[in-house]
C-alpha positions in Angstrom: 116.7 148.1 115.9 120.0 146.3 115.0 119.8 142.7 113.9 121.9 139.8 112.6 122.1 139.6 108.8 122.9 136.2 107.2 124.6 136.4 103.8 124.1 133.3 101.6 123.0 131.9 98.3 121.4 128.6 99.5 118.5 128.9 101.8 118.3 125.2 102.6 121.6 125.3 104.4 120.4 128.2 106.6 117.3 126.4 108.0 119.0 125.0 111.1 120.4 128.4 111.9 117.0 130.0 111.4 115.7 127.5 114.0 118.5 128.5 116.4 117.7 132.2 116.0 114.0 131.6 116.6 114.6 129.5 119.7 116.6 132.4 121.1 114.1 135.1 120.0 116.9 136.9 118.0 116.2 139.4 115.3 117.7 138.4 112.0 117.3 138.9 108.3 118.7 136.9 105.3 120.4 138.4 102.3 120.2 135.8 99.5 122.9 136.9 97.0 122.0 134.5 94.3 121.0 137.8 92.7 120.3 141.3 93.8 121.7 144.8 93.9 123.3 147.3 96.3 123.2 151.1 96.2 126.8 152.1 96.9 125.8 155.7 97.6 123.9 154.6 100.7 125.2 153.3 104.0 124.3 149.7 105.0 122.0 149.1 107.9 123.4 148.7 111.4 124.0 145.2 112.6 126.1 142.0 112.6 126.7 140.5 109.1 127.5 136.8 108.9 128.9 135.7 105.6 127.9 132.1 104.5 128.7 132.4 100.8 129.8 129.0 99.5 132.4 128.1 96.9 130.0 125.4 95.6 127.5 128.0 94.5 128.1 127.2 90.9 126.7 123.8 91.4 123.4 125.5 92.1 123.5 127.7 89.0 124.8 130.7 91.0 128.2 130.9 89.3 129.0 134.5 90.2 127.4 134.7 93.7 130.8 134.8 95.4 131.9 137.7 93.2 128.8 139.6 94.1 129.2 138.7 97.8 132.8 140.1 97.6 131.3 143.4 96.4 128.7 143.4 99.2 131.3 142.6 101.8 133.6 145.4 100.6 130.7 147.8 100.9 129.9 146.7 104.4 133.6 146.8 105.5 134.1 150.3 104.0 131.3 151.5 106.3 132.8 149.8 109.3 130.2 147.1 109.8 131.0 144.0 111.8 131.4 141.1 109.3 131.9 137.6 110.6 133.9 135.7 107.9 134.9 138.9 106.1 136.0 139.4 102.5 139.5 138.0 103.4 137.8 134.8 104.5 135.7 134.6 101.3 138.9 135.0 99.3 140.1 131.8 100.9 136.8 130.0 100.6 137.0 130.2 96.8 140.7 129.5 96.4 142.2 126.3 97.7 145.6 127.2 96.4 145.5 130.3 98.5 144.4 128.1 101.5 147.4 125.8 101.1 149.9 128.7 100.7 148.6 130.4 103.8 148.5 127.2 105.8 152.1 126.4 105.0 153.1 129.9 105.9 151.7 129.1 109.4 153.7 125.9 109.6 150.8 123.6 108.9 151.4 120.6 106.6 149.3 120.1 103.5 149.5 117.4 100.8 151.9 118.0 98.0 149.9 120.1 95.6 150.4 121.7 92.1 148.0 124.4 90.8 147.7 124.5 87.1 146.0 126.8 84.5 145.5 125.4 81.0 144.8 121.9 79.7 148.2 121.3 78.1 150.0 122.6 81.2 147.9 120.2 83.2 149.2 117.3 81.1 152.7 118.6 81.5 152.3 118.9 85.3 150.9 115.4 85.5 153.9 114.0 83.6 156.2 115.5 86.2 154.1 114.7 89.2 155.6 112.1 91.6 154.5 108.5 90.8 151.6 107.0 92.7 147.9 107.8 93.3 147.0 111.4 92.6 143.9 113.4 93.3 142.4 115.8 90.7 140.3 118.6 92.3 139.0 122.1 91.5 140.7 125.1 92.9 137.3 126.5 93.6 135.0 123.6 94.5 132.7 122.1 97.0 130.6 119.1 97.8 133.3 116.9 96.3 132.5 118.2 92.8 135.0 116.8 90.3 137.3 115.5 93.0 138.7 112.3 91.5 141.3 109.8 92.6 143.5 108.4 89.8 145.7 105.4 90.7 148.5 106.6 88.4 149.4 109.8 86.7 149.0 108.0 83.3 145.4 107.4 84.1 145.0 111.1 84.9 146.7 112.1 81.7 144.3 109.8 79.7 141.4 111.5 81.4 142.6 115.0 80.6 143.0 114.0 77.0 139.6 112.4 76.8 136.2 113.9 75.8 135.0 113.3 79.3 137.3 116.0 80.7 135.8 119.3 81.6 137.6 122.3 83.0 137.0 123.4 86.6 134.8 126.4 87.2 137.7 128.9 87.5 139.8 126.8 85.0 142.4 126.2 87.7 143.0 122.6 88.6 144.9 121.1 91.5 147.0 117.9 91.3 147.4 116.6 94.9 149.2 113.7 96.3 146.9 111.1 97.7 147.2 110.6 101.5 146.2 107.1 102.6 144.4 106.9 105.9 144.5 103.3 107.4 141.1 103.9 109.0 139.5 105.3 105.8 138.4 108.5 107.5 139.2 112.1 107.9 138.6 114.6 110.7 136.7 117.8 110.5 137.5 120.3 113.3 134.7 122.9 113.8 135.7 126.4 114.9 133.1 129.0 116.1 134.1 132.5 117.0 137.7 131.6 116.2 137.7 128.9 118.9 137.7 125.2 118.6 134.2 123.7 119.3 134.5 120.0 118.4 136.1 117.5 116.1 134.1 114.9 114.1 135.3 111.8 112.4 134.0 111.4 108.8 133.9 108.0 107.1 135.3 108.4 103.6 134.6 104.8 102.4 131.9 106.1 100.0 134.0 108.8 98.4 134.8 112.5 98.6 131.2 113.9 99.1 131.7 114.8 102.8 129.0 117.4 103.3 127.8 117.2 106.9 124.5 119.0 106.4 121.3 117.0 106.9 120.2 117.7 103.3 123.4 115.9 102.1 122.7 112.7 104.1 121.2 110.7 101.3 123.2 109.9 98.2 122.0 109.3 94.7 121.1 105.7 95.4 118.9 106.6 98.4 121.5 105.4 100.9 121.5 107.1 104.3 124.7 108.2 105.8 123.6 108.4 109.4 126.7 106.7 110.8 129.1 108.6 108.5 129.8 111.3 111.2 130.8 110.7 114.8 131.9 113.5 117.1 135.0 112.9 119.3 134.8 113.3 123.0 136.2 116.7 124.1 139.4 117.5 122.2 140.5 114.0 121.7 140.0 114.2 117.9 142.6 116.9 117.3 146.3 117.2 118.1 146.9 120.1 120.5 149.8 121.5 118.4 147.6 121.5 115.3 144.7 123.1 117.2 146.9 126.0 118.3 148.3 126.5 114.8 144.9 126.4 113.2 143.6 129.0 115.8 146.4 131.3 114.8 145.9 130.7 111.1 142.2 131.4 111.3 142.7 134.6 113.3 145.3 135.9 110.8 142.9 135.0 107.9 139.9 136.7 109.4 138.1 133.3 109.5 135.9 133.1 112.6 133.6 130.2 111.6 135.0 127.2 109.8 135.2 123.5 109.4 138.9 122.5 108.9 139.4 119.0 107.3 142.6 117.0 107.9 143.8 113.5 107.4 146.3 111.3 109.3 148.5 108.9 107.3 149.9 105.5 108.3 152.9 107.1 110.0 150.7 109.4 112.0 151.6 112.5 110.0 148.7 115.0 109.8 147.8 117.0 106.7 145.2 119.8 106.4 143.5 119.8 102.9 140.4 121.9 103.1 139.0 125.0 104.9 135.2 125.4 104.7 134.1 128.8 105.8 130.5 128.0 104.9 130.3 125.2 107.5 127.4 122.9 108.2 126.8 120.5 111.0 125.3 117.0 111.1 122.3 116.9 113.5 122.4 113.2 114.2 126.0 113.2 115.3 125.4 116.3 117.4 122.3 114.8 119.0 124.3 111.8 120.1 127.0 114.1 121.5 124.7 116.6 123.1 126.1 119.5 121.1 124.7 122.1 118.6 127.0 123.9 116.2 124.2 126.1 115.0 123.2 126.8 118.6 126.7 127.8 119.4 126.9 129.9 116.3 123.7 131.7 117.1 125.0 132.4 120.6 128.2 133.8 119.3 126.5 136.1 116.8 124.1 137.2 119.5 127.0 138.0 121.8 128.6 140.1 119.1 125.4 141.9 118.5 125.0 142.6 122.2 128.6 143.7 122.5 128.3 146.4 119.8 124.7 147.5 120.1 123.4 146.4 123.5 120.7 144.0 124.4 118.8 143.3 121.1 116.8 140.1 121.9 113.0 140.4 121.7 112.1 138.2 124.6 114.0 136.1 127.1 117.8 136.7 127.2 119.9 134.2 125.3 122.8 132.5 127.1 126.2 132.6 125.6 127.6 129.1 125.7 131.2 128.2 126.5 
């Protein structure tokens, strides 16, 4: 019997989705690609494959899990399997420079960004970067790792020259113009099945660690962030023009499930700065809004399974939301 396969390298983040599958009596199996092997001479099993590989895998000592995931996804796609968030989506997940280039090609504004390879070239790029606050961030990153705001480019240069500096995981760094948001927040727009689901306001007062998953809610000082996320009513949190452009961008990039983060400056200009194809949801914010991202995602995956293979649930039929 065909089932839903979840590809990942961090089981903790999958737990809410497991619960959604169980509540709907759906058959599923997890492929943890923190290690493993595939026999390329054999065909993959039948089913729907949902890719949740994360760019931040290296922070959990799974440095090459995305590279292995790319091999697995290529194998699946070569055999015509239905992959949600395909290899094309994974390529964007681990490459912010590619995200920005593709976003701009779709007429979506991003902060001024320079991608740099090499420590000396990084200093040179900082010397020529426009004056003012600048953000240093990894090209492949996640969970806010190494994302640092410098008030001046001179401060950034001093940091690069210091013993405290460490290269990013792929040794490509991004210098990005800092966008000041008067309300000290960003917006994260969640898309499921390629369609807008909801927008959530995220308080950035505590820094760049914006992971919405429940396991990220307590910081190193034991401080809870239960009020950090607040879901907007309906579509009030996203400009309609931006929603339309993002929908087109995601479809062209084979990204079906994503959290898209954008910021609005003092003039009202909107800039997209991150695409998360391994998206998580905050249960407290969802409970207050009466929504469930993982529930909606489970319904979407079940609908795709049913569309391709017929009725696959083991008990009561699921209901496809939306």
